[in-house]
Backbone as CSV, one residue per row, in Angstrom:
resi,resn,N_x,N_y,N_z,CA_x,CA_y,CA_z,C_x,C_y,C_z
1,MET,85.520,21.880,133.136,84.431,21.286,132.367,84.994,20.409,131.245
2,ILE,84.424,19.226,131.097,84.799,18.325,130.008,83.655,18.312,128.994
3,HIS,83.945,18.708,127.771,82.957,18.707,126.696,83.138,17.414,125.901
4,ILE,82.205,16.478,126.068,82.317,15.152,125.458,81.589,15.145,124.119
5,ILE,82.333,14.868,123.045,81.794,14.905,121.685,81.768,13.502,121.097
6,ILE,80.604,13.092,120.602,80.450,11.781,119.971,79.843,11.977,118.592
7,VAL,80.509,11.472,117.569,80.002,11.544,116.199,79.272,10.249,115.878
8,SER,78.048,10.372,115.383,77.241,9.197,115.055,77.081,9.039,113.551
9,HIS,77.211,7.801,113.100,76.937,7.450,111.702,76.134,6.150,111.745
10,HIS,74.827,6.296,111.973,73.939,5.149,112.186,74.327,4.381,113.453
11,HIS,74.718,5.090,114.499,75.102,4.453,115.757,74.083,4.754,116.857
12,ASP,72.832,4.881,116.484,71.789,5.271,117.430,71.765,4.393,118.680
13,GLU,71.786,3.069,118.483,71.632,2.157,119.616,72.787,2.284,120.608
14,TYR,74.007,2.374,120.095,75.168,2.539,120.973,75.027,3.804,121.811
15,ILE,74.675,4.900,121.144,74.617,6.195,121.825,73.477,6.247,122.830
16,VAL,72.330,5.696,122.475,71.199,5.647,123.402,71.581,4.865,124.655
17,SER,72.255,3.729,124.469,72.676,2.913,125.618,73.654,3.668,126.504
18,LEU,74.607,4.361,125.880,75.600,5.111,126.647,74.946,6.232,127.443
19,ILE,74.079,6.992,126.797,73.435,8.117,127.480,72.549,7.629,128.621
20,LYS,71.801,6.555,128.391,70.944,6.010,129.447,71.773,5.571,130.647
21,LYS,72.924,4.971,130.374,73.794,4.505,131.459,74.316,5.683,132.277
22,ILE,74.754,6.719,131.587,75.277,7.897,132.280,74.173,8.607,133.057
23,LYS,73.012,8.752,132.432,71.902,9.454,133.077,71.393,8.703,134.309
24,SER,71.397,7.367,134.241,70.849,6.577,135.341,71.718,6.635,136.590
25,THR,73.020,6.831,136.406,73.937,6.842,137.548,74.322,8.245,137.994
26,SER,74.113,9.220,137.118,74.462,10.596,137.490,73.541,11.567,136.768
27,PRO,72.306,11.697,137.241,71.344,12.557,136.558,71.704,14.036,136.559
28,ASP,72.538,14.465,137.520,72.890,15.885,137.609,74.412,16.028,137.646
29,SER,75.017,16.086,136.463,76.481,16.166,136.387,76.922,17.312,135.487
30,ASN,76.039,18.269,135.270,76.329,19.358,134.333,77.521,20.210,134.743
31,SER,77.875,20.183,136.022,78.997,21.004,136.469,80.344,20.390,136.112
32,LEU,80.371,19.081,135.798,81.622,18.389,135.498,81.819,18.118,134.015
33,PHE,80.766,17.686,133.347,80.893,17.364,131.930,79.576,17.599,131.201
34,HIS,79.690,17.732,129.892,78.519,17.980,129.059,78.641,17.127,127.801
35,LEU,77.543,16.502,127.402,77.530,15.613,126.236,76.997,16.322,124.999
36,TYR,77.641,16.048,123.862,77.202,16.587,122.576,77.215,15.454,121.548
37,ILE,76.150,15.352,120.784,76.069,14.341,119.728,76.096,15.045,118.378
38,LYS,77.079,14.709,117.551,77.169,15.220,116.175,76.726,14.097,115.251
39,ASP,75.548,14.268,114.649,74.947,13.211,113.833,75.264,13.422,112.358
40,ASN,75.994,12.502,111.787,76.422,12.605,110.390,75.317,12.247,109.409
41,VAL,74.236,11.600,109.900,73.179,11.127,108.990,71.807,11.702,109.331
42,ASN,71.735,12.586,110.315,70.481,13.251,110.691,69.360,12.259,111.008
43,SER,69.631,11.371,111.947,68.639,10.386,112.373,67.562,11.065,113.219
44,PHE,66.321,10.981,112.765,65.221,11.587,113.515,65.057,10.908,114.872
45,LYS,65.252,9.588,114.900,65.132,8.834,116.152,66.149,9.324,117.177
46,LEU,67.394,9.520,116.735,68.445,9.968,117.653,68.201,11.405,118.097
47,GLN,67.774,12.246,117.172,67.490,13.642,117.515,66.371,13.726,118.549
48,ARG,65.320,12.954,118.349,64.193,12.961,119.285,64.628,12.481,120.673
49,PHE,65.455,11.439,120.689,65.938,10.922,121.976,66.792,11.966,122.695
50,CYS,67.708,12.594,121.970,68.582,13.607,122.579,67.781,14.784,123.116
51,ASN,66.793,15.208,122.364,65.945,16.317,122.810,65.212,15.955,124.102
52,ALA,64.718,14.717,124.160,63.987,14.269,125.344,64.896,14.173,126.564
53,GLU,66.165,13.848,126.332,67.123,13.682,127.430,67.935,14.954,127.692
54,ASN,67.589,16.035,126.999,68.296,17.316,127.155,69.785,17.194,126.825
55,ILE,70.070,16.445,125.751,71.431,16.279,125.250,71.588,17.141,124.002
56,ASP,72.665,17.885,123.902,72.889,18.731,122.730,73.064,17.883,121.475
57,TYR,72.191,18.091,120.510,72.207,17.344,119.245,72.571,18.297,118.114
58,MET,73.539,17.888,117.289,73.961,18.686,116.142,73.759,17.870,114.871
59,GLY,72.935,18.373,113.980,72.735,17.708,112.699,73.851,18.046,111.724
60,SER,73.708,17.577,110.492,74.741,17.796,109.473,74.115,18.257,108.164
61,LYS,74.741,19.246,107.534,74.298,19.697,106.219,74.759,18.742,105.126
62,GLU,75.870,18.052,105.381,76.391,17.063,104.444,77.156,16.007,105.226
63,ARG,77.309,14.849,104.630,78.040,13.782,105.303,79.540,14.035,105.189
64,SER,80.202,13.927,106.321,81.634,14.229,106.377,82.364,13.133,107.133
65,GLY,83.691,13.232,107.144,84.512,12.268,107.849,84.673,12.614,109.317
66,PHE,85.451,11.786,110.007,85.674,11.934,111.443,86.238,13.309,111.784
67,SER,87.260,13.728,111.057,87.944,14.984,111.379,87.022,16.185,111.237
68,ARG,86.351,16.290,110.100,85.496,17.457,109.862,84.319,17.481,110.839
69,ASN,83.723,16.336,111.100,82.602,16.302,112.035,83.008,16.807,113.414
70,ASN,84.152,16.377,113.896,84.602,16.824,115.214,84.981,18.299,115.211
71,ASN,85.618,18.757,114.140,85.949,20.185,114.047,84.686,21.042,114.044
72,LEU,83.679,20.610,113.289,82.416,21.354,113.240,81.740,21.372,114.604
73,ALA,81.800,20.250,115.300,81.201,20.180,116.633,81.893,21.156,117.586
74,VAL,83.220,21.178,117.547,83.975,22.097,118.408,83.627,23.548,118.081
75,GLU,83.556,23.873,116.792,83.214,25.240,116.385,81.861,25.657,116.943
76,GLU,80.889,24.757,116.873,79.549,25.085,117.356,79.526,25.229,118.876
77,ILE,80.249,24.366,119.565,80.306,24.443,121.031,80.929,25.763,121.471
78,ILE,82.032,26.139,120.830,82.703,27.400,121.173,81.802,28.595,120.865
79,ARG,81.045,28.505,119.767,80.176,29.605,119.361,78.974,29.763,120.305
80,LYS,78.437,28.649,120.795,77.200,28.691,121.566,77.404,28.760,123.079
81,TYR,78.573,28.296,123.531,78.774,28.198,124.977,80.030,28.952,125.412
82,HIS,80.092,29.200,126.705,81.265,29.879,127.264,82.332,28.823,127.549
83,VAL,83.176,28.554,126.572,84.224,27.541,126.707,85.525,28.225,127.114
84,LYS,86.100,27.760,128.213,87.358,28.320,128.696,88.539,27.555,128.112
85,ASP,89.677,28.224,128.010,90.879,27.569,127.488,91.291,26.378,128.339
86,GLU,91.010,26.436,129.637,91.402,25.332,130.517,90.377,24.203,130.545
87,ASP,89.249,24.368,129.840,88.293,23.274,129.676,88.905,22.198,128.781
88,TYR,88.211,21.067,128.702,88.708,19.954,127.882,87.661,19.491,126.878
89,PHE,88.141,19.056,125.718,87.319,18.325,124.765,87.695,16.855,124.886
90,LEU,86.698,15.989,124.946,86.933,14.547,124.952,86.193,13.952,123.765
91,PHE,86.950,13.405,122.826,86.381,12.821,121.613,86.216,11.317,121.822
92,LEU,84.973,10.849,121.724,84.670,9.438,121.940,84.065,8.817,120.693
93,ASN,84.395,7.560,120.434,83.678,6.794,119.432,82.288,6.479,119.976
94,PRO,81.306,6.297,119.104,79.963,5.969,119.588,79.883,4.594,120.244
95,ASP,80.825,3.696,119.908,80.811,2.347,120.479,81.668,2.242,121.738
96,ILE,81.780,3.347,122.452,82.471,3.392,123.746,81.446,3.210,124.864
97,LEU,81.837,2.473,125.884,81.001,2.328,127.078,81.818,2.801,128.274
98,ILE,81.335,3.825,128.936,82.092,4.420,130.043,81.169,4.665,131.228
99,GLU,81.668,4.387,132.415,80.908,4.600,133.638,80.978,6.075,134.040
100,THR,79.915,6.561,134.653,79.905,7.942,135.131,81.003,8.169,136.165
101,GLU,81.243,7.170,137.005,82.305,7.283,138.009,83.661,7.501,137.349
102,THR,83.855,6.897,136.179,85.111,7.061,135.456,85.271,8.502,134.982
103,ILE,84.182,9.095,134.500,84.237,10.489,134.048,84.510,11.418,135.226
104,ILE,83.887,11.136,136.363,84.118,11.948,137.559,85.572,11.820,138.008
105,ASN,86.103,10.598,137.968,87.508,10.372,138.314,88.419,11.138,137.362
106,LEU,88.080,11.096,136.071,88.846,11.839,135.068,88.835,13.330,135.377
107,SER,87.678,13.857,135.722,87.562,15.281,136.043,88.477,15.659,137.209
108,ASN,88.541,14.795,138.219,89.410,15.054,139.374,90.885,15.004,138.988
109,ILE,91.240,14.041,138.125,92.631,13.917,137.670,93.055,15.170,136.914
110,LEU,92.193,15.630,136.016,92.519,16.808,135.212,92.596,18.066,136.070
111,ALA,91.762,18.139,137.091,91.811,19.289,137.999,93.142,19.333,138.746
112,ASP,93.676,18.161,139.063,94.936,18.085,139.814,96.167,18.262,138.934
113,HIS,96.138,17.669,137.726,97.360,17.588,136.914,97.386,18.512,135.690
114,LYS,96.213,18.957,135.243,96.150,19.889,134.110,96.870,19.349,132.854
115,TYR,96.689,18.069,132.565,97.372,17.470,131.417,96.933,18.118,130.105
116,ASP,97.849,18.164,129.126,97.542,18.744,127.812,96.602,17.836,127.023
117,LEU,96.999,16.566,126.901,96.205,15.554,126.213,96.185,14.301,127.077
118,PHE,95.165,13.467,126.916,95.072,12.264,127.743,94.291,11.170,127.022
119,THR,94.485,9.948,127.500,93.700,8.823,127.030,93.534,7.840,128.176
120,ALA,92.719,6.798,127.947,92.381,5.852,129.006,92.858,4.440,128.658
121,ASP,92.581,3.519,129.565,92.902,2.101,129.381,91.690,1.434,128.744
122,LEU,91.729,1.237,127.426,90.591,0.704,126.687,90.634,-0.819,126.593
123,TYR,89.447,-1.423,126.724,89.289,-2.875,126.612,88.239,-3.203,125.552
124,LYS,88.335,-4.406,124.999,87.405,-4.833,123.962,86.162,-5.511,124.530
125,ASP,86.159,-5.793,125.816,85.042,-6.522,126.413,84.705,-5.942,127.785
126,GLN,83.471,-6.185,128.214,83.010,-5.633,129.485,83.623,-6.338,130.692
127,GLN,84.227,-7.497,130.467,84.913,-8.208,131.545,86.324,-7.654,131.776
128,LEU,86.730,-6.722,130.907,88.058,-6.097,130.982,89.175,-7.144,130.942
129,SER,89.028,-8.089,130.009,90.018,-9.162,129.887,90.914,-9.006,128.664
130,VAL,90.449,-8.271,127.637,91.222,-8.105,126.401,91.410,-6.615,126.129
131,ARG,92.645,-6.169,126.155,92.910,-4.749,125.924,92.798,-4.389,124.445
132,ASP,92.259,-3.204,124.190,92.261,-2.613,122.856,93.659,-2.026,122.635
133,PRO,94.309,-2.336,121.508,95.668,-1.805,121.266,95.643,-0.332,120.877
134,SER,95.132,0.495,121.764,94.823,1.889,121.439,95.919,2.879,121.804
135,VAL,96.967,2.410,122.487,98.060,3.298,122.893,99.349,2.791,122.255
136,ARG,100.037,3.665,121.507,101.145,3.175,120.685,102.285,4.192,120.573
137,HIS,103.415,3.661,120.082,104.502,4.516,119.625,104.128,5.008,118.225
138,PHE,104.727,6.110,117.788,104.470,6.554,116.421,104.923,5.460,115.450
139,PRO,104.111,5.177,114.419,104.403,4.053,113.522,105.446,4.394,112.466
140,THR,106.001,3.338,111.882,106.853,3.457,110.704,106.096,2.852,109.529
141,LEU,106.612,3.015,108.332,105.989,2.396,107.161,105.934,0.879,107.321
142,THR,106.973,0.314,107.899,107.011,-1.131,108.118,105.895,-1.579,109.056
143,ASP,105.591,-0.774,110.069,104.519,-1.117,111.005,103.172,-1.216,110.294
144,PHE,102.891,-0.279,109.390,101.644,-0.337,108.628,101.572,-1.628,107.814
145,PHE,102.678,-1.977,107.161,102.724,-3.152,106.288,102.543,-4.444,107.084
146,THR,103.313,-4.610,108.157,103.234,-5.848,108.937,101.889,-5.982,109.648
147,SER,101.287,-4.862,110.018,99.985,-4.894,110.674,98.909,-5.421,109.737
148,TYR,98.927,-4.948,108.482,97.932,-5.365,107.493,98.082,-6.819,107.085
149,PHE,99.293,-7.206,106.740,99.496,-8.487,106.072,99.960,-9.617,106.989
150,PHE,100.443,-9.278,108.190,100.918,-10.325,109.091,100.300,-10.242,110.485
151,GLY,99.479,-9.217,110.716,98.831,-9.079,112.010,99.778,-8.774,113.150
152,TYR,100.932,-8.204,112.822,101.940,-7.880,113.836,102.287,-6.406,113.751
153,ASN,102.296,-5.741,114.900,102.576,-4.308,114.913,103.386,-3.965,116.158
154,LYS,104.674,-3.728,115.977,105.551,-3.468,117.122,105.351,-2.078,117.725
155,SER,104.519,-1.241,117.084,104.269,0.085,117.658,103.290,0.030,118.829
156,ILE,102.575,-1.092,118.976,101.611,-1.237,120.071,102.350,-1.337,121.408
157,ILE,101.927,-0.548,122.369,102.554,-0.536,123.691,101.891,-1.572,124.598
158,ASP,102.689,-2.419,125.221,102.191,-3.383,126.204,101.887,-2.627,127.499
159,ARG,100.600,-2.548,127.838,100.193,-1.747,128.992,100.025,-2.572,130.268
160,SER,100.285,-3.860,130.199,100.000,-4.748,131.328,100.765,-4.376,132.596
161,ASP,101.934,-3.787,132.454,102.742,-3.446,133.627,102.764,-1.946,133.930
162,ILE,101.926,-1.181,133.228,101.887,0.265,133.475,100.826,0.564,134.534
163,SER,101.243,1.092,135.659,100.313,1.347,136.763,100.251,2.815,137.171
164,CYS,101.037,3.657,136.513,101.023,5.087,136.840,100.892,5.901,135.555
165,HIS,100.615,7.176,135.700,100.461,8.044,134.538,101.757,8.048,133.729
166,GLN,101.618,7.885,132.423,102.813,7.772,131.583,102.622,8.503,130.264
167,MET,103.639,9.232,129.850,103.610,9.901,128.557,103.727,8.866,127.447
168,VAL,102.926,9.039,126.385,102.956,8.141,125.231,102.938,8.982,123.960
169,ASP,103.237,8.337,122.823,103.278,9.065,121.551,101.888,9.416,121.040
170,TRP,101.049,8.382,120.887,99.713,8.655,120.352,98.718,7.621,120.854
171,CYS,97.452,7.968,120.722,96.377,7.062,121.124,95.268,7.119,120.084
172,ALA,94.454,6.093,120.071,93.342,6.027,119.125,92.328,7.133,119.404
173,GLY,91.721,7.638,118.327,90.718,8.686,118.452,89.423,8.211,119.072
174,SER,89.335,6.926,119.382,88.142,6.394,120.042,87.995,6.933,121.460
175,PHE,89.116,7.343,122.068,89.096,8.003,123.380,90.300,8.931,123.439
176,LEU,90.092,10.157,123.041,91.172,11.143,122.977,90.690,12.467,123.561
177,GLY,91.383,12.931,124.587,91.009,14.196,125.206,92.141,15.198,125.151
178,MET,91.785,16.477,125.125,92.813,17.524,125.136,92.225,18.845,125.615
179,LYS,93.094,19.687,126.138,92.667,21.020,126.547,92.120,21.779,125.347
180,CYS,91.135,22.622,125.606,90.577,23.456,124.537,91.658,24.341,123.934
181,SER,92.547,24.865,124.778,93.615,25.735,124.282,94.558,24.984,123.357
182,VAL,94.817,23.710,123.644,95.683,22.890,122.794,95.015,22.653,121.448
183,PHE,93.733,22.290,121.481,92.997,22.030,120.245,93.014,23.250,119.334
184,LYS,92.809,24.424,119.930,92.809,25.655,119.131,94.202,25.987,118.610
185,HIS,95.227,25.764,119.423,96.597,26.092,119.024,97.050,25.260,117.834
186,ILE,96.726,23.962,117.844,97.164,23.093,116.739,96.117,23.026,115.625
187,GLU,95.069,23.847,115.759,94.036,24.020,114.728,93.261,22.739,114.442
188,GLY,92.983,21.980,115.491,92.078,20.847,115.393,92.570,19.712,114.525
189,PHE,91.602,18.906,114.072,91.915,17.760,113.222,92.172,18.208,111.789
190,ASP,93.042,17.501,111.109,93.320,17.754,109.696,92.210,17.100,108.873
191,GLU,91.408,17.912,108.196,90.244,17.402,107.475,90.589,16.696,106.173
192,HIS,91.877,16.645,105.815,92.285,15.821,104.675,92.124,14.336,104.997
193,PHE,92.082,14.014,106.291,91.815,12.634,106.709,90.305,12.456,106.796
194,PHE,89.743,11.622,105.918,88.310,11.336,106.005,88.057,10.375,107.158
195,MET,88.896,9.361,107.243,88.816,8.370,108.307,90.170,7.664,108.407
196,TYR,90.585,7.374,109.625,91.852,6.693,109.926,93.062,7.635,109.863
197,CYS,93.964,7.446,110.793,95.256,8.148,110.908,95.148,9.597,111.372
198,GLU,93.934,10.132,111.471,93.807,11.505,111.959,94.245,11.605,113.416
199,ASP,94.105,10.496,114.158,94.538,10.499,115.551,96.064,10.511,115.660
200,ILE,96.736,9.754,114.787,98.204,9.792,114.765,98.671,11.211,114.447
201,ASP,98.052,11.799,113.439,98.447,13.130,112.977,98.280,14.192,114.059
202,ILE,97.143,14.213,114.730,96.904,15.274,115.710,97.811,15.099,116.930
203,CYS,98.095,13.850,117.306,99.017,13.607,118.424,100.444,13.992,118.050
204,LEU,100.817,13.733,116.804,102.157,14.090,116.337,102.325,15.603,116.286
205,ARG,101.306,16.304,115.783,101.382,17.766,115.731,101.402,18.369,117.132
206,ALA,100.638,17.767,118.052,100.631,18.258,119.432,102.004,18.080,120.076
207,LYS,102.626,16.936,119.823,103.954,16.692,120.393,104.979,17.665,119.820
208,LYS,104.907,17.917,118.511,105.832,18.863,117.886,105.642,20.271,118.438
209,ALA,104.422,20.569,118.894,104.134,21.893,119.461,104.505,21.982,120.941
210,GLY,105.018,20.879,121.497,105.476,20.900,122.882,104.487,20.387,123.909
211,TYR,103.384,19.780,123.453,102.375,19.269,124.382,102.598,17.788,124.679
212,ARG,102.063,17.339,125.840,102.253,15.963,126.281,100.932,15.202,126.272
213,LEU,100.980,13.989,125.743,99.844,13.067,125.816,100.131,12.077,126.937
214,VAL,99.195,11.950,127.878,99.409,11.098,129.046,98.371,9.977,129.094
215,TYR,98.866,8.768,129.297,98.015,7.584,129.448,97.630,7.444,130.913
216,LEU,96.319,7.297,131.175,95.793,7.217,132.536,95.273,5.802,132.784
217,PRO,96.089,4.920,133.365,95.725,3.506,133.480,94.560,3.211,134.417
218,GLU,94.253,4.128,135.334,93.153,3.868,136.263,91.779,4.068,135.622
219,LEU,91.741,4.671,134.445,90.471,4.885,133.745,90.177,3.684,132.852
220,LYS,89.261,2.827,133.271,88.905,1.624,132.523,87.676,1.905,131.663
221,VAL,87.830,1.712,130.347,86.772,2.040,129.391,86.645,0.901,128.383
222,VAL,85.418,0.601,127.969,85.169,-0.464,126.993,84.970,0.140,125.614
223,HIS,85.614,-0.472,124.612,85.470,-0.042,123.224,85.112,-1.257,122.380
224,PHE,83.870,-1.281,121.874,83.414,-2.400,121.050,83.893,-2.208,119.614
225,SER,85.190,-2.323,119.416,85.817,-2.022,118.122,85.387,-3.011,117.052
226,GLN,85.157,-2.482,115.819,84.703,-3.310,114.702,85.822,-3.693,113.743
227,ASN,86.885,-2.859,113.660,88.008,-3.110,112.743,87.553,-3.328,111.299
228,ASP,86.687,-2.435,110.810,86.176,-2.556,109.445,87.247,-2.365,108.390
229,ASN,88.372,-1.786,108.752,89.421,-1.506,107.774,90.250,-2.733,107.435
230,ARG,89.983,-3.888,108.049,90.802,-5.075,107.854,90.467,-5.838,106.575
231,ALA,89.264,-5.715,106.058,88.879,-6.458,104.855,89.567,-5.846,103.637
232,LEU,90.424,-6.644,102.993,91.196,-6.135,101.861,90.296,-5.596,100.758
233,PHE,90.630,-4.401,100.284,89.968,-3.730,99.167,88.523,-3.318,99.461
234,SER,88.145,-3.349,100.733,86.854,-2.786,101.121,86.967,-1.271,101.103
235,LYS,85.836,-0.579,101.210,85.847,0.885,101.222,86.674,1.403,102.396
236,ASN,86.515,0.771,103.560,87.274,1.209,104.735,88.765,0.956,104.568
237,PHE,89.103,-0.168,103.940,90.513,-0.485,103.687,91.140,0.571,102.781
238,LEU,90.429,0.944,101.733,90.953,1.942,100.796,91.078,3.309,101.459
239,TRP,90.119,3.660,102.323,90.237,4.911,103.084,91.495,4.882,103.945
240,HIS,91.751,3.732,104.557,92.917,3.607,105.431,94.210,3.757,104.629
241,ILE,94.276,3.104,103.472,95.466,3.197,102.623,95.706,4.645,102.197
242,LYS,94.626,5.328,101.821,94.742,6.729,101.415,95.282,7.578,102.562
243,SER,94.796,7.314,103.775,95.255,8.071,104.942,96.710,7.771,105.267
244,VAL,97.111,6.510,105.109,98.508,6.133,105.360,99.436,6.868,104.397
245,ILE,99.062,6.889,103.120,99.877,7.584,102.113,99.989,9.069,102.454
246,TYR,98.854,9.667,102.848,98.857,11.099,103.157,99.716,11.413,104.376
247,ILE,99.578,10.622,105.441,100.344,10.933,106.654,101.832,10.685,106.441
248,CYS,102.170,9.696,105.605,103.588,9.453,105.308,104.186,10.623,104.535
249,ARG,103.428,11.158,103.601,103.907,12.315,102.835,103.976,13.557,103.714
250,LYS,103.016,13.710,104.604,102.938,14.915,105.432,104.051,14.956,106.472
251,HIS,104.306,13.837,107.107,105.261,13.818,108.218,106.560,13.082,107.900
252,ILE,106.657,12.518,106.685,107.861,11.790,106.264,108.236,10.753,107.326
253,LEU,107.348,9.766,107.514,107.589,8.740,108.518,108.789,7.879,108.146
254,LYS,109.457,7.361,109.152,110.603,6.495,108.929,110.167,5.193,108.260
255,LEU,111.097,4.566,107.537,110.792,3.314,106.856,110.637,2.178,107.857
256,CYS,111.508,2.131,108.865,111.445,1.030,109.829,112.049,1.473,111.166
């Protein structure tokens, strides 16, 4: 079973579109995967839609960041449902577009290979012409600097020639899956990260614990990325800087 968790922060339209697409092509898929919506802003419209579509909706007592919202969602799923250690959690951004056939293919891959962690081949457009730089080597301090100020980041992996399953260092939290047993062993996301870098951190901790993250190139997924952290001195930019400082202190990243 794949437990798919999506955190919403005023992302009603994206989530409604995704659920409608999945429901229209696979109305009865409860044996393979289950959808859960964690709403950070308690949208009545989204709650009503989820209830009508029989989608698990989780409200929020307070507004939290990416890490805490996902941890809370996992806690509630484990508390309410019979979750097995060999089941999987799949964390998706709300602006992800995925075909039901892709999820079914993923389920078959996981049944065969039992991977610890996994990610997909993400694209920025529905024509699948521009890849999202979502799969990378672990960054250095220099990578953060050159990415911000020069638009160059050597930690990004060129996926154009990758045609088979391949181990990678880390992937963006926009599409990140892992075994339930792995998530519990590494104690989930670090809630000191409000937003940004929590995906690097959890992949790094998983690798240190002996787990493997595998890139699955046959899984084609669209991510309508906004890159809000790029505007200098914006709220998102400052959150990103704070996360960079924290992860550098926590893991003592190399300078270059």
